[in-house]
C-alpha positions as a printed NumPy array, in Angstrom:
array([[-24.625,  29.772, -15.363],
       [-23.449,  26.227, -14.537],
       [-19.911,  25.75 , -13.11 ],
       [-17.319,  24.248, -15.425],
       [-14.47 ,  21.997, -14.3  ],
       [-10.981,  22.737, -15.414],
       [ -7.887,  20.618, -14.592],
       [ -8.788,  17.492, -12.513],
       [ -6.711,  15.929,  -9.773],
       [ -4.519,  13.148, -11.052],
       [ -4.211,   9.554,  -9.856],
       [ -0.779,   8.594,  -8.471],
       [  0.761,   5.453,  -7.005],
       [ -1.764,   5.557,  -4.104],
       [ -4.956,   7.032,  -5.651],
       [ -5.906,  10.676,  -5.945],
       [ -4.726,  12.938,  -3.129],
       [ -4.634,  16.635,  -2.541],
       [ -4.966,  19.415,  -0.024],
       [ -8.567,  19.987,   1.038],
       [ -9.968,  23.333,  -0.095],
       [-12.514,  24.997,  -2.35 ],
       [-10.218,  25.511,  -5.33 ],
       [-10.009,  23.474,  -8.528],
       [ -7.315,  20.801,  -8.123],
       [ -8.025,  20.45 ,  -4.443],
       [-10.029,  17.73 ,  -2.577],
       [-13.585,  18.983,  -2.083],
       [-17.133,  17.9  ,  -2.659],
       [-17.111,  18.806,  -6.393],
       [-13.818,  17.136,  -7.203],
       [-15.065,  13.875,  -5.558],
       [-18.417,  14.107,  -7.268],
       [-16.584,  14.447, -10.592],
       [-14.333,  11.51 ,  -9.977],
       [-17.293,   9.377,  -8.828],
       [-19.463,  10.337, -11.749],
       [-16.667,   9.485, -14.203],
       [-16.178,   6.113, -12.426],
       [-19.917,   5.492, -12.409],
       [-19.99 ,   6.095, -16.189],
       [-17.157,   3.62 , -16.639],
       [-18.878,   0.905, -14.562],
       [-22.299,   1.373, -16.293],
       [-20.755,   1.228, -19.768],
       [-17.756,  -1.019, -19.136],
       [-18.491,  -3.406, -21.997],
       [-18.411,  -0.728, -24.701],
       [-15.489,   1.112, -23.07 ],
       [-13.274,  -1.975, -22.5  ],
       [-13.814,  -3.107, -26.022],
       [-11.503,  -0.234, -26.893],
       [ -8.612,  -2.253, -25.408],
       [ -6.846,  -3.797, -28.45 ],
       [ -6.087,  -7.52 , -28.566],
       [ -2.445,  -6.662, -29.184],
       [ -1.478,  -3.99 , -26.657],
       [  0.563,  -1.393, -28.534],
       [  2.344,  -0.447, -25.322],
       [  3.365,  -4.064, -24.818],
       [  2.951,  -3.607, -21.119],
       [  0.661,  -6.53 , -20.282],
       [ -0.63 ,  -9.496, -22.287],
       [ -4.265,  -9.776, -23.247],
       [ -5.049, -12.05 , -20.29 ],
       [ -3.863,  -9.658, -17.768],
       [ -5.149,  -6.359, -19.331],
       [ -8.596,  -7.842, -19.718],
       [ -8.889,  -9.894, -16.555],
       [-11.391,  -7.459, -15.012],
       [-13.348,  -7.315, -18.329],
       [-13.925, -11.102, -17.823],
       [-14.648, -10.694, -14.133],
       [-17.153,  -7.782, -14.184],
       [-20.146,  -9.818, -15.535],
       [-19.818, -12.14 , -12.44 ],
       [-20.122,  -9.253, -10.058],
       [-23.05 ,  -7.274,  -8.597],
       [-23.311,  -3.739,  -9.862],
       [-22.329,  -2.483,  -6.443],
       [-19.391,  -0.708,  -4.761],
       [-18.064,  -0.58 ,  -1.221],
       [-17.452,   2.953,   0.124],
       [-15.324,   3.557,   3.251],
       [-13.514,   6.389,   4.985],
       [-10.833,   7.06 ,   7.581],
       [-10.661,   9.396,  10.543],
       [ -9.601,  12.481,   8.627],
       [-11.414,  15.79 ,   8.698],
       [-14.443,  15.696,   6.295],
       [-13.918,  11.964,   5.462],
       [-17.397,  10.807,   6.657],
       [-19.062,  13.704,   4.783],
       [-17.128,  13.069,   1.628],
       [-17.954,   9.333,   1.77 ],
       [-21.592,  10.178,   1.932],
       [-21.395,  12.433,  -1.091],
       [-19.626,   9.748,  -2.998],
       [-22.25 ,   7.16 ,  -2.011],
       [-25.136,   9.395,  -3.072],
       [-23.433,   9.938,  -6.426],
       [-23.146,   6.241,  -6.99 ],
       [-26.746,   5.734,  -5.916],
       [-27.908,   8.407,  -8.452],
       [-26.262,   6.291, -11.101],
       [-28.176,   3.164, -10.022],
       [-25.148,   1.574,  -8.466],
       [-25.701,  -0.001,  -5.034],
       [-23.409,   1.172,  -2.265],
       [-22.241,  -0.901,   0.685],
       [-21.396,   2.019,   3.027],
       [-19.086,   1.406,   5.99 ],
       [-20.702,   2.745,   9.18 ],
       [-17.386,   3.69 ,  10.921],
       [-13.819,   4.654,  10.028],
       [-12.463,   1.601,   8.154],
       [ -8.944,   0.391,   7.331],
       [ -8.021,   0.344,   3.613],
       [ -7.347,  -3.395,   3.678],
       [-10.9  ,  -3.971,   5.047],
       [-12.231,  -2.177,   2.013],
       [-10.287,  -4.424,  -0.283],
       [-11.585,  -7.481,   1.637],
       [-15.113,  -6.156,   1.396],
       [-15.052,  -5.767,  -2.387],
       [-13.985,  -9.39 ,  -2.794],
       [-16.227, -10.751,   0.001],
       [-19.374,  -8.908,  -1.207],
       [-18.867,  -9.723,  -4.846],
       [-18.812,  -6.003,  -5.666],
       [-17.598,  -4.481,  -8.932],
       [-15.445,  -1.8  ,  -7.202],
       [-14.889,   0.445,  -4.268],
       [-13.677,   3.766,  -2.935],
       [-11.909,   4.712,   0.318],
       [-11.791,   8.362,   1.368],
       [ -8.385,   8.656,   2.826],
       [ -4.937,  10.245,   2.322],
       [ -3.26 ,   7.455,   4.105],
       [ -0.195,   8.785,   6.004],
       [ -0.243,  12.37 ,   4.66 ],
       [ -0.535,  15.299,   6.995],
       [ -3.797,  16.795,   8.214],
       [ -4.312,  19.162,   5.242],
       [ -4.771,  16.286,   2.853],
       [ -7.536,  13.934,   1.954],
       [ -7.936,  11.548,  -0.925],
       [ -9.765,   9.037,  -3.036],
       [ -8.499,   5.509,  -3.388],
       [-10.371,   3.746,  -6.195],
       [-10.6  ,  -0.043,  -6.516],
       [-11.946,  -2.475,  -9.085],
       [-13.53 ,  -5.936,  -8.671],
       [-10.388,  -7.849,  -7.693],
       [-10.025,  -5.601,  -4.627],
       [ -7.015,  -3.79 ,  -5.979],
       [ -6.388,  -0.224,  -7.105],
       [ -6.475,  -0.005, -10.853],
       [ -3.495,  -0.299, -13.151],
       [ -2.92 ,   0.13 , -16.923],
       [ -5.016,   0.138, -19.041],
       [ -7.802,   0.979, -16.583],
       [ -5.993,   4.039, -15.267],
       [ -6.023,   5.722, -18.665],
       [ -9.633,   4.655, -19.462],
       [-11.098,   5.779, -16.127],
       [ -9.16 ,   9.016, -16.147],
       [-10.504,   9.688, -19.617],
       [-14.084,   9.165, -18.373],
       [-13.564,  11.51 , -15.47 ],
       [-12.142,  14.211, -17.805],
       [-15.198,  13.979, -19.938],
       [-17.231,  15.446, -17.01 ],
       [-17.046,  19.121, -17.939],
       [-19.808,  20.644, -15.806],
       [-21.038,  20.336, -12.317],
       [-24.495,  19.651, -13.668],
       [-23.107,  16.476, -15.313],
       [-22.659,  15.   , -11.743],
       [-25.728,  13.194, -10.514],
       [-26.701,  13.191,  -6.824],
       [-29.552,  11.344,  -5.147],
       [-31.483,  12.426,  -1.951],
       [-30.255,  10.425,   1.013],
       [-33.704,   9.218,   2.145],
       [-34.476,   8.16 ,  -1.429],
       [-31.231,   6.218,  -1.698],
       [-31.903,   4.246,   1.483],
       [-35.603,   3.597,   0.638],
       [-34.574,   2.146,  -2.767],
       [-31.936,  -0.054,  -1.069],
       [-29.242,   1.704,  -3.165],
       [-27.297,   2.401,   0.07 ],
       [-26.821,  -0.459,   2.572],
       [-24.809,   0.161,   5.747],
       [-22.144,  -2.373,   6.722],
       [-22.081,  -3.212,  10.439],
       [-20.529,  -5.596,  12.896],
       [-20.993,  -8.854,  10.866],
       [-18.886,  -7.475,   8.043],
       [-16.056,  -6.269,  10.287],
       [-16.075,  -9.533,  12.218],
       [-15.495, -11.471,   8.981],
       [-12.402,  -9.371,   8.196],
       [-11.029,  -9.797,  11.682],
       [-11.562, -13.594,  11.537],
       [ -9.575, -13.767,   8.293],
       [ -6.759, -11.779,   9.897],
       [ -6.65 , -14.007,  12.92 ],
       [ -6.53 , -17.124,  10.687],
       [ -3.092, -16.064,   9.505],
       [ -1.44 , -16.95 ,  12.827],
       [  0.821, -19.982,  12.608],
       [  1.7  , -20.322,  16.331],
       [ -1.736, -20.325,  17.947],
       [ -0.777, -22.691,  20.833],
       [  2.39 , -20.694,  21.713],
       [  0.467, -17.375,  21.678],
       [ -2.327, -18.721,  23.847],
       [  0.176, -20.027,  26.333],
       [  2.861, -17.341,  26.278],
       [  1.325, -14.376,  24.473],
       [  1.01 , -12.476,  27.743],
       [  4.794, -12.51 ,  28.098],
       [  5.307, -10.326,  25.077],
       [  4.866,  -6.657,  25.996],
       [  3.728,  -4.599,  23.085],
       [  3.109,  -0.846,  22.855],
       [  0.762,   0.245,  20.087],
       [ -0.195,   3.625,  18.586],
       [ -2.857,   4.041,  15.92 ],
       [ -1.783,   7.681,  15.338],
       [ -5.401,   8.78 ,  15.74 ],
       [ -6.441,   6.463,  12.931],
       [ -8.884,   3.661,  12.328],
       [ -6.604,   0.796,  13.237],
       [ -7.364,   1.282,  16.969],
       [-10.284,  -1.115,  17.398],
       [ -8.955,  -3.726,  15.013],
       [ -5.503,  -4.209,  16.491],
       [ -6.869,  -4.209,  20.041],
       [ -9.559,  -6.701,  19.112],
       [ -7.23 ,  -9.037,  17.185],
       [ -4.556,  -9.014,  19.956],
       [ -7.144,  -9.776,  22.64 ],
       [ -8.653, -12.626,  20.65 ],
       [ -5.462, -14.467,  19.809],
       [ -3.809, -14.03 ,  23.202],
       [ -1.471, -11.021,  23.138],
       [ -2.861,  -9.594,  26.354],
       [  0.061,  -7.392,  27.348],
       [ -0.863,  -4.648,  24.859],
       [ -0.32 ,  -1.041,  25.977],
       [ -1.915,   1.616,  23.807],
       [ -0.943,   5.274,  23.663],
       [ -4.175,   6.634,  25.024],
       [ -3.729,  10.18 ,  23.67 ],
       [ -3.349,   8.711,  20.173],
       [ -6.334,   6.385,  20.382],
       [ -8.582,   9.456,  19.926],
       [-10.017,   9.761,  16.338],
       [ -8.688,  13.189,  15.454],
       [ -8.377,  14.406,  11.87 ],
       [ -5.931,  17.109,  13.053],
       [ -3.449,  14.416,  14.356],
       [ -2.839,  16.776,  17.232],
       [ -0.059,  14.799,  18.989],
       [  2.213,  14.289,  15.959],
       [  3.677,  16.424,  13.181],
       [  2.962,  13.581,  10.701],
       [  0.897,  10.393,  11.248],
       [  3.371,   8.397,   9.238],
       [  4.78 ,   5.26 ,  10.847],
       [  7.868,   5.619,   8.613],
       [  8.947,   8.615,  10.74 ],
       [ 10.577,   7.551,  14.052],
       [  9.922,  10.99 ,  15.549],
       [  6.175,  10.234,  15.442],
       [  6.794,   7.5  ,  18.035],
       [  7.963,   9.792,  20.887],
       [  4.899,   9.183,  23.074],
       [  5.043,   5.471,  22.286],
       [  8.667,   5.181,  23.22 ],
       [  8.012,   6.925,  26.542],
       [  5.245,   4.391,  27.284],
       [  7.433,   1.53 ,  26.21 ],
       [ 10.241,   2.592,  28.58 ],
       [  7.792,   2.694,  31.381],
       [  6.621,  -0.93 ,  30.841],
       [  9.926,  -2.292,  29.407],
       [  7.999,  -3.35 ,  26.274],
       [  9.647,  -5.736,  23.811],
       [  8.314,  -3.987,  20.702],
       [  6.5  ,  -0.837,  19.595],
       [  4.133,  -0.863,  16.647],
       [  2.132,   1.815,  14.953],
       [ -0.37 ,   2.005,  12.05 ],
       [ -1.107,   5.021,   9.902],
       [ -4.547,   6.665,   9.714],
       [ -5.986,   4.158,   7.214],
       [ -3.997,   1.275,   8.735],
       [ -2.303,  -0.094,   5.631],
       [  1.232,   0.666,   6.902],
       [  3.094,  -0.627,   9.933],
       [  5.881,   1.016,  11.879],
       [  8.194,  -0.845,  14.212],
       [ 10.753,  -0.33 ,  16.977],
       [ 12.324,  -3.189,  19.028],
       [ 14.122,  -3.277,  22.322],
       [ 17.761,  -4.474,  22.165],
       [ 19.944,  -6.078,  24.787],
       [ 20.917,  -2.73 ,  26.231],
       [ 17.269,  -1.639,  26.618],
       [ 17.341,   0.875,  23.765],
       [ 14.551,   1.067,  21.213],
       [ 15.884,   0.44 ,  17.684],
       [ 13.845,   1.734,  14.742],
       [ 13.195,  -0.541,  11.798],
       [ 12.573,   1.054,   8.404],
       [ 10.195,  -0.448,   5.904],
       [ 12.856,  -2.555,   4.217],
       [ 13.887,  -4.218,   7.574],
       [ 10.2  ,  -4.826,   8.521],
       [  9.333,  -6.606,   5.31 ],
       [ 12.603,  -8.525,   5.298],
       [ 11.846,  -9.926,   8.778],
       [  8.321, -10.871,   7.78 ],
       [  9.492, -12.431,   4.493],
       [ 12.108, -14.603,   6.144],
       [  9.757, -15.764,   8.824],
       [  6.953, -16.561,   6.396],
       [  9.169, -18.474,   4.035],
       [ 10.725, -20.416,   6.868],
       [  7.18 , -21.445,   7.913],
       [  5.518, -21.444,   4.47 ],
       [  3.989, -24.912,   4.799],
       [  2.271, -23.892,   8.014],
       [  1.411, -20.332,   7.006],
       [  0.226, -20.992,   3.454],
       [ -0.074, -24.729,   2.606],
       [ -0.251, -25.13 ,  -1.155],
       [  0.221, -27.719,  -3.895],
       [  1.544, -24.823,  -6.026],
       [  4.958, -23.226,  -5.764],
       [  5.039, -20.227,  -3.503],
       [  6.199, -16.76 ,  -4.726],
       [  6.933, -13.34 ,  -3.315],
       [  6.376, -10.016,  -5.157],
       [  7.87 ,  -6.668,  -4.29 ],
       [  8.349,  -3.199,  -5.774],
       [ 11.662,  -2.611,  -7.588],
       [ 12.721,   0.083,  -5.071],
       [ 12.401,  -2.429,  -2.197],
       [ 15.587,  -3.903,  -0.767],
       [ 17.239,  -6.744,  -2.82 ],
       [ 17.612,  -8.491,   0.521],
       [ 14.094,  -9.847,  -0.281],
       [ 15.481, -11.438,  -3.467],
       [ 18.266, -13.022,  -1.474],
       [ 15.846, -14.387,   1.184],
       [ 13.753, -15.891,  -1.578],
       [ 16.796, -17.493,  -3.15 ],
       [ 17.808, -18.886,   0.296],
       [ 14.442, -20.672,   0.531],
       [ 14.085, -21.583,  -3.137],
       [ 11.101, -19.325,  -3.753],
       [ 10.434, -17.165,  -6.835],
       [ 10.675, -13.393,  -6.353],
       [  9.055, -10.94 ,  -8.772],
       [  9.782,  -7.183,  -8.93 ],
       [  7.216,  -4.739, -10.204],
       [  6.804,  -0.91 , -10.532],
       [  6.046,   1.116,  -7.374],
       [  2.482,   1.102,  -6.033],
       [  0.686,  -1.835,  -4.421],
       [ -1.64 ,  -1.952,  -7.412],
       [  1.25 ,  -3.39 ,  -9.435],
       [  1.898,  -6.002,  -6.815],
       [ -1.843,  -6.92 ,  -7.054],
       [ -1.539,  -7.189, -10.828],
       [  1.441,  -9.526, -10.483],
       [ -0.535, -11.741,  -8.134],
       [ -3.217, -12.154, -10.826],
       [ -0.659, -12.828, -13.526],
       [  0.89 , -15.775, -11.525],
       [ -1.955, -17.103,  -9.437],
       [ -2.907, -19.887, -11.855],
       [  0.376, -21.67 , -11.252],
       [  1.821, -20.215,  -8.103],
       [  0.649, -19.303,  -4.628],
       [  1.401, -15.848,  -3.232],
       [  2.946, -15.996,   0.212],
       [  4.015, -12.345,   0.629],
       [  3.803,  -9.055,  -1.202],
       [  5.739,  -6.024,   0.026],
       [  7.144,  -2.589,  -0.618],
       [  9.779,  -0.455,   1.206],
       [  7.243,   2.051,   2.413],
       [  6.192,  -0.167,   5.35 ],
       [  3.698,  -2.176,   3.381],
       [  3.066,  -5.927,   3.542],
       [  0.401,  -8.305,   2.263],
       [ -0.122, -11.646,   3.891],
       [ -2.567, -14.262,   2.61 ],
       [ -4.791, -13.966,  -0.423],
       [ -8.088, -12.55 ,   0.864],
       [ -7.226,  -8.898,   0.006],
       [ -5.222,  -7.186,  -2.648],
       [ -3.599,  -4.262,  -0.789],
       [ -1.152,  -3.874,   1.954],
       [ -2.493,  -4.515,   5.491],
       [ -1.118,  -2.939,   8.678],
       [ -3.456,  -4.925,  10.868],
       [ -2.322,  -8.433,   9.817],
       [  1.272,  -7.126,   9.691],
       [  0.949,  -5.974,  13.361],
       [ -0.346,  -9.406,  14.289],
       [  2.436, -11.216,  12.365],
       [  5.335,  -9.099,  13.53 ],
       [  4.227,  -9.711,  17.194],
       [  4.08 , -13.433,  16.549],
       [  7.66 , -13.251,  15.226],
       [  8.772, -11.27 ,  18.242],
       [  7.297, -13.845,  20.531],
       [  8.873, -16.751,  18.745],
       [ 12.256, -15.092,  18.855],
       [ 11.83 , -14.225,  22.553],
       [ 11.255, -17.902,  23.222],
       [ 14.613, -18.47 ,  21.504],
       [ 16.209, -15.789,  23.72 ],
       [ 16.526, -13.435,  20.774],
       [ 15.092,  -9.991,  19.991],
       [ 14.135,  -8.634,  16.573],
       [ 17.409,  -6.761,  16.203],
       [ 19.335,  -9.992,  16.597],
       [ 16.915, -11.785,  14.263],
       [ 17.474,  -9.266,  11.529],
       [ 21.247,  -9.584,  11.915],
       [ 20.881, -13.335,  11.55 ],
       [ 19.019, -12.842,   8.257],
       [ 21.877, -10.648,   6.968],
       [ 24.342, -13.409,   8.028],
       [ 22.401, -16.191,   6.304],
       [ 21.088, -14.445,   3.163],
       [ 23.377, -11.575,   2.278],
       [ 24.694,  -8.28 ,   3.657],
       [ 22.327,  -5.81 ,   2.003],
       [ 21.8  ,  -2.366,   3.514],
       [ 19.374,   0.32 ,   2.408],
       [ 18.767,   3.997,   2.98 ],
       [ 15.929,   6.136,   1.71 ],
       [ 15.998,   9.962,   1.509],
       [ 13.136,  12.207,   0.744],
       [ 13.303,  15.877,  -0.306],
       [ 10.061,  17.98 ,  -0.108],
       [  9.062,  20.252,  -3.   ],
       [  8.916,  23.31 ,  -0.95 ],
       [  8.891,  25.367,  -4.138],
       [  8.611,  24.879,  -7.868],
       [ 12.354,  25.402,  -8.436],
       [ 13.223,  22.352,  -6.323],
       [ 10.896,  20.249,  -8.39 ],
       [ 12.249,  21.547, -11.731],
       [ 15.878,  21.069, -10.661],
       [ 15.018,  17.445,  -9.771],
       [ 13.28 ,  16.859, -13.134],
       [ 16.259,  18.4  , -15.002],
       [ 18.713,  16.194, -13.114],
       [ 16.59 ,  13.13 , -13.669],
       [ 16.365,  13.801, -17.44 ],
       [ 20.117,  14.331, -17.586],
       [ 20.751,  10.974, -15.981],
       [ 18.288,   9.305, -18.327],
       [ 19.844,  10.911, -21.408],
       [ 23.387,  10.472, -20.367],
       [ 23.707,   7.615, -17.795],
       [ 26.821,   7.729, -15.548],
       [ 29.508,   5.126, -16.001],
       [ 30.475,   5.212, -12.333],
       [ 28.55 ,   5.815,  -9.081],
       [ 30.44 ,   6.394,  -5.792],
       [ 33.514,   4.998,  -7.519],
       [ 31.73 ,   1.763,  -8.548],
       [ 31.146,   0.842, -12.185],
       [ 27.602,   1.137, -13.424],
       [ 26.316,  -2.073, -14.957],
       [ 22.935,  -0.941, -16.327],
       [ 20.275,   1.754, -16.121],
       [ 16.535,   1.14 , -16.057],
       [ 14.633,   4.115, -17.408],
       [ 10.942,   3.409, -16.504],
       [  9.713,   6.701, -17.777],
       [ 10.768,   5.856, -21.309],
       [ 10.657,   2.03 , -20.896],
       [ 14.361,   1.584, -21.757],
       [ 16.869,  -0.756, -20.199],
       [ 20.467,   0.276, -21.015],
       [ 23.358,  -2.19 , -20.613],
       [ 26.303,   0.216, -20.022],
       [ 29.017,  -2.432, -20.429],
       [ 27.633,  -3.88 , -23.678],
       [ 26.285,  -0.558, -25.001],
       [ 22.925,  -2.144, -25.83 ],
       [ 19.256,  -1.189, -25.073],
       [ 16.036,  -3.132, -24.84 ],
       [ 12.452,  -2.339, -23.974],
       [ 11.148,  -2.676, -20.364],
       [  7.787,  -4.44 , -20.426],
       [  6.327,  -2.881, -17.309],
       [  3.874,   0.016, -16.882],
       [  5.538,   3.372, -17.356],
       [  6.396,   5.211, -14.25 ],
       [  8.551,   8.262, -13.503],
       [ 11.565,   6.433, -12.063],
       [ 15.192,   5.7  , -12.872],
       [ 17.229,   2.837, -11.437],
       [ 21.001,   2.71 , -11.634],
       [ 22.443,  -0.858, -11.152],
       [ 26.069,  -1.186, -10.069],
       [ 28.343,  -4.133, -10.776],
       [ 28.511,  -5.202,  -7.171],
       [ 24.726,  -5.698,  -6.933],
       [ 24.006,  -2.283,  -5.346],
       [ 21.472,   0.014,  -6.881],
       [ 20.274,   3.647,  -6.698],
       [ 16.719,   4.73 ,  -7.573],
       [ 15.188,   8.131,  -7.832],
       [ 11.64 ,   9.145,  -8.488],
       [  9.041,  11.803,  -7.515],
       [  6.51 ,  10.559,  -4.93 ],
       [  3.1  ,   9.589,  -6.289],
       [  1.357,  10.597,  -3.03 ],
       [  3.189,  13.613,  -1.666],
       [  5.17 ,  16.645,  -2.998],
       [  8.492,  14.864,  -2.529],
       [ 11.442,  13.486,  -4.401],
       [ 12.51 ,  10.086,  -3.229],
       [ 16.027,   8.611,  -3.436],
       [ 16.586,   4.876,  -2.697],
       [ 20.048,   3.577,  -1.969],
       [ 20.58 ,  -0.198,  -1.713],
       [ 24.102,  -1.378,  -0.98 ],
       [ 25.022,  -4.946,  -1.438],
       [ 28.158,  -5.906,   0.588],
       [ 27.686,  -9.653,   0.339],
       [ 30.808, -10.069,  -1.784],
       [ 33.038,  -8.27 ,   0.703],
       [ 34.915, -10.246,   3.366]])
């Protein structure tokens, strides 16, 4: 009797993630084979499948040009995918299973031969002219998790309408016997699996290093900036050390215990650079060397954490909003050096990211676009505007930034390089990053943010949140913290409510389970369940620019 699949894992804002285990709905060999078989069926039959996308999108989410951009791009690509993995338990084995499933479906696999950062995968898809890719990772989640980040030919994770179409193809796989698998020796002998080695990784590193704008200063003074780095047992280790050595940041101190590739993440409770408690060992090392900054990348190295030394010698933690604000201001101030272009520059961020980004863009006269959460939506926005405008920066509050245009996902490696350049430039001006951020607030607007997460430790907590969220959607408040509510954005039902005027209109963005409450003073509150972890997330953005 052949095994039958029941409920599959679902794709969230950052791919498909779950606890590793043998059960249905967990990450294991069978769940990954099913997902890969469904994706393979989609790739091998994309012409017939994508013809189901109507010319006039009934959801009115994207125009035809955007919703079909990959349909037009696929014929130009090789029927090949890039497969990578991080340092988590079982990741190499899972990657091999995924590769052998693709090979059995006559899809060539460019297989990474070592733990590889997510941004390197995105780069590889574009560089190798592949039609898609998969990274086996659960990013910053705890050791019990693993996951499956799925990418299409533009090097980005898929958005609507591809999310619905690919999910449908996966759900059609009912039985284990429907999942093909090729013998490993046969796959290599038929050239259906090709290992990626040093040449490939060197190309990515070269692209990252090309982003530097102050080459001369770093070569001459880079050794004066003391940096402590922790890879949190992840795959950023070799990349950050290599880049820093190449460009001239030679005073780099790495937390040795956290350099070890360890899927158990033995030295931290969580390998998440958003959590300052994870930096305890790095802070101890920084104090020893009187380091200027502390940086950390998560296991798949797409996120960056930051602490900076202030005038009193204390290490001040920067949340994601502060990190991307610093990067955005610096890049826009140096936009002609960083990203020369005959086109107008633009910035794109998620709608839960601080509105200080909007104010920075206004200060420099650069367009700023806001999209739904998930870097896949930032990538879609890049495509929608790239004919007439040049991306200079993409960002989200969860410690993610995208510099340059050679990838389509957030990149902790290039962010580490850029934040160190900024720290050196400020040090030459006798400033630290704490003072630089205060200067941004003074120039652009006094916007403060606070994010709070509540874990679903039981089903009741989750249901209580969903009930509260629905109540707020059905009956929006007229005041919040004593301040009048101006409007409410209900992204789950695609409704924008103007509270003052009593009118509604449709939101033309992909549906997502989020609610945004906008206050008359420019402040906002957002709440949504996490798309990657069993959490509820609350985002508070306070705009005090109008106050004296």
